[in-house]
C-alpha positions in Angstrom: 39.4 5.5 34.0 38.8 3.3 31.0 36.1 4.1 28.4 34.8 1.1 26.5 32.1 0.2 24.0 29.0 -1.2 25.5 26.3 -3.4 24.0 25.7 -2.7 20.3 23.9 -4.0 17.3 23.1 -2.9 13.8 20.8 -3.9 11.0 18.2 -3.0 8.4 15.0 -1.6 9.8 11.5 -1.7 8.3 12.1 -3.5 5.0 8.8 -3.4 3.2 7.9 -6.7 1.6 4.7 -7.6 -0.3 4.5 -11.2 -1.5 1.7 -12.3 -3.9 1.0 -16.0 -4.3 -0.5 -16.4 -7.8 -1.9 -19.9 -7.4 -4.6 -19.8 -10.1 -7.2 -17.0 -10.2 -7.4 -16.7 -6.4 -4.3 -14.8 -5.1 -2.9 -14.7 -1.6 -1.4 -11.5 -0.3 1.2 -11.1 2.4 2.3 -7.6 3.5 5.3 -7.5 5.9 7.6 -5.0 7.5 10.8 -6.8 8.4 13.5 -5.4 10.7 16.9 -7.1 11.3 19.3 -6.4 14.1 22.7 -8.2 14.3 25.2 -8.4 17.2 28.5 -10.1 17.7 32.2 -9.4 17.2 31.7 -5.9 15.9 33.6 -3.7 18.3 36.4 -3.0 15.7 33.8 -1.5 13.4 33.1 1.1 16.1 36.5 1.7 17.5 38.8 1.3 14.5 36.5 1.7 11.5 37.3 -2.0 10.6 34.4 -3.3 8.5 35.8 -6.8 7.9 33.1 -8.3 10.0 30.2 -6.1 8.9 27.5 -7.6 6.7 26.0 -4.5 4.9 22.5 -3.6 5.9 21.7 -3.4 2.2 22.7 -7.1 2.0 20.3 -7.8 4.8 17.5 -6.2 2.9 18.3 -8.2 -0.2 18.3 -11.4 1.9 14.8 -10.7 3.0 13.6 -10.3 -0.6 15.6 -13.3 -1.9 14.3 -15.6 0.9 10.7 -14.5 0.1 11.3 -15.3 -3.6 13.1 -18.6 -3.0 11.1 -20.0 0.0 7.9 -18.0 0.2 6.8 -16.5 3.5 4.6 -18.9 5.3 4.0 -18.2 9.0 5.9 -15.0 10.0 7.5 -16.9 12.8 9.0 -19.4 10.4 10.1 -16.7 8.1 11.8 -14.8 10.9 13.5 -18.0 12.2 14.8 -18.8 8.7 16.3 -15.4 8.3 17.8 -15.2 11.8 19.4 -18.6 11.5 20.8 -17.7 8.1 22.6 -14.6 9.5 24.1 -16.5 12.5 25.0 -19.6 10.5 26.7 -17.8 7.6 28.4 -14.9 9.3 31.3 -15.8 11.6 31.2 -12.3 13.3 27.5 -12.5 14.0 26.5 -14.3 17.2 23.0 -13.0 17.6 20.4 -12.1 15.0 17.0 -10.5 15.9 14.4 -10.4 13.2 11.2 -8.6 14.0 8.2 -8.8 11.6 5.0 -6.9 11.5 2.3 -8.4 9.3 -0.2 -5.9 7.9 -3.7 -7.2 7.6 -5.8 -7.2 4.4 -9.4 -8.3 4.2 -10.3 -10.2 1.0 -12.8 -8.5 -1.3 -12.5 -10.9 -4.3 -10.1 -13.3 -6.0 -7.4 -10.6 -6.4 -8.9 -7.6 -4.5 -8.1 -6.6 -0.9 -8.9 -3.9 1.7 -6.4 -2.9 4.3 -7.7 -3.6 7.8 -8.3 -0.8 10.3 -7.0 2.1 8.3 -10.1 4.1 7.2 -12.0 6.8 9.0 -15.6 8.2 8.3 -15.9 11.9 7.8 -18.8 14.5 7.8 -18.8 18.2 7.2 -21.9 20.4 7.5 -22.0 24.0 6.3 -24.9 26.3 7.2 -25.7 29.9 6.3 -28.8 32.0 5.9 -29.7 30.3 2.6 -29.5 26.7 3.8 -27.3 23.8 4.8 -25.0 21.5 2.8 -24.0 18.1 4.1 -20.8 16.4 2.9 -20.1 12.8 4.0 -17.0 10.8 3.2 -14.3 8.3 3.9 -10.6 8.8 4.3 -7.7 6.4 4.0 -9.7 3.5 2.6 -6.8 1.4 1.5 -7.6 -0.9 -1.4 -5.4 -3.2 -3.6 -5.8 -5.3 -6.7 -3.0 -7.8 -7.3 -3.8 -8.0 -11.0 -6.3 -6.5 -13.4 -4.4 -3.3 -13.9 -2.1 -1.9 -16.6 -0.5 1.4 -17.5 0.6 1.6 -21.2 0.5 4.1 -24.1 1.5 7.1 -22.0 3.6 10.1 -23.2 7.4 9.4 -23.3 10.1 12.1 -23.6 13.8 12.3 -23.0 13.3 12.1 -19.3 11.0 9.1 -19.2 12.3 5.9 -17.6 9.1 4.3 -16.5 8.5 1.1 -18.4 5.0 0.2 -19.6 3.2 -2.3 -17.3 0.6 -4.7 -18.7 0.0 -6.5 -15.3 0.7 -4.5 -12.2 -0.5 -4.2 -8.6 -2.9 -1.3 -8.2 -3.0 0.1 -4.6 -4.5 3.3 -3.3 -5.7 5.0 -0.2 -9.1 6.5 -1.2 -10.2 9.8 0.3 -13.7 10.5 -1.0 -16.2 13.2 -0.1 -19.8 13.2 -1.4 -22.3 16.0 -1.2 -25.9 15.2 -0.4 -28.5 16.9 -2.7 -30.6 17.8 0.4 -29.6 18.5 4.0 -31.9 15.8 5.3 -31.9 12.1 5.3 -34.0 9.3 6.8 -30.8 7.3 7.6 -27.4 8.9 7.3 -25.7 5.7 8.4 -27.4 3.6 5.7 -26.4 6.2 3.1 -22.8 6.0 4.2 -22.7 2.2 4.2 -24.3 2.1 0.8 -21.9 4.7 -0.7 -18.8 3.0 0.7 -19.9 -0.4 -0.6 -20.4 1.0 -4.1 -16.9 2.6 -4.0 -15.3 -0.7 -3.0 -17.3 -2.8 -5.4 -16.3 -0.5 -8.3 -12.6 -0.8 -7.4 -12.9 -4.5 -7.3 -14.9 -4.8 -10.6 -13.0 -2.3 -12.8 -10.2 -3.5 -15.0 -7.9 -0.5 -14.7 -6.0 1.1 -17.5 -5.0 4.0 -15.3 -5.8 5.2 -11.8 -7.7 8.1 -13.5 -10.0 5.6 -15.1 -10.6 3.8 -11.8 -11.4 7.1 -10.1 -14.1 8.0 -12.6 -15.5 4.5 -12.5 -15.8 4.7 -8.8 -17.5 8.1 -8.8 -19.9 7.1 -11.6 -20.9 3.9 -9.8 -21.5 5.9 -6.6 -23.8 8.5 -8.1 -25.6 5.9 -10.2 -26.4 3.8 -7.2 -27.1 6.6 -4.6 -29.7 9.1 -6.0 -29.5 11.2 -2.8 -26.0 12.3 -3.7 -25.2 15.2 -6.0 -21.4 14.9 -6.5 -18.3 13.1 -5.2 -14.7 14.3 -5.1 -12.0 11.8 -4.8 -8.3 11.9 -4.1 -6.4 8.7 -4.8 -2.6 8.4 -4.3 -0.9 5.6 -6.3 0.7 3.5 -3.7 3.5 2.0 -5.8 4.6 -1.6 -5.4 7.8 -2.1 -7.3 9.0 -5.5 -8.6 12.2 -6.5 -6.8 15.0 -7.6 -9.1 16.0 -11.1 -7.9 18.2 -11.9 -10.9 21.4 -11.1 -8.9 20.5 -14.0 -6.6 19.8 -16.4 -9.4 16.0 -16.1 -9.0 13.2 -15.3 -11.3 10.4 -13.0 -10.0 7.2 -13.8 -11.9 5.3 -10.8 -10.5 5.4 -12.1 -6.9 7.9 -10.2 -4.7 7.5 -6.4 -4.3 8.7 -3.5 -2.3 5.9 -1.2 -1.1 7.0 2.4 -1.3 5.3 5.4 0.4 6.9 8.3 -1.4 7.1 9.9 -3.8 3.7 8.9 -5.2 1.3 9.9 -8.0 -1.8 11.7 -6.7 -4.9 11.5 -8.8 -7.8 13.8 -8.0 -11.2 14.4 -9.6 -14.8 15.2 -9.3 -17.8 13.3 -10.7 -21.0 15.3 -10.8 -24.7 14.6 -11.5 -25.5 17.1 -14.2 -29.0 17.8 -12.8 -27.9 18.3 -9.2 -28.4 21.6 -7.4 -25.1 23.4 -6.9 -23.8 24.0 -3.4 -24.1 27.5 -1.9 -20.4 27.8 -1.5 -17.2 26.0 -2.2 -16.8 22.8 -0.1 -13.7 21.1 -1.5 
């Protein structure tokens, strides 16, 4: 009885690519997850440990970023075809390349501001005891992004600091906000929620950010200023880092256009903005 190697493939899965087209004041945003799978004369890599026909998966990832920088993205079908044909045409051992792309939708909010489509949820918590009731409304996973209008400079530096100062960066976050109503009654809870959410988003769009902390406070301040029925708001805002890809090894400049979106680790900024004349809650609600 013979034992042989069956069908096989290998590749780089889920390369996160964000491409910003900075054509004047109005930016275009493309957010992709790209997966590559290659097949061909690769049996020796499995049976003998012979890597002479293996294109490293790290090279495949670099190719995705380099092609985005050199050619742009365009339709994801065209981008996938360009990549797949490249791998087959340039690698003698590769006979088949499969490139799968998921494009993540963003809704435009302004010239350089965007909201992630379909991510958020609405929340409500009601607490009652013998003394009364407290109503807390909120939103979770409201993913927002500004492709410019954000910096982070002047921070503390010590012997362990490697983070460079950034005078023009992508600012992205997934807002979780909970706001306490001053009274446990409302003529229209839905209208209150819609208005509160709109103020949070508008403040994110309008604020030139010198830190995510500053943006958090601006959002909370705008919310309480515009919604007198609310007593306080508590916000948790992770910093969803978008790191500039170094395209210099491929002979390409990267003028703040091609990024890798990372999910961890991340900075987490939390804070409370309170109306100073608001009645306190009967118990902790955070």
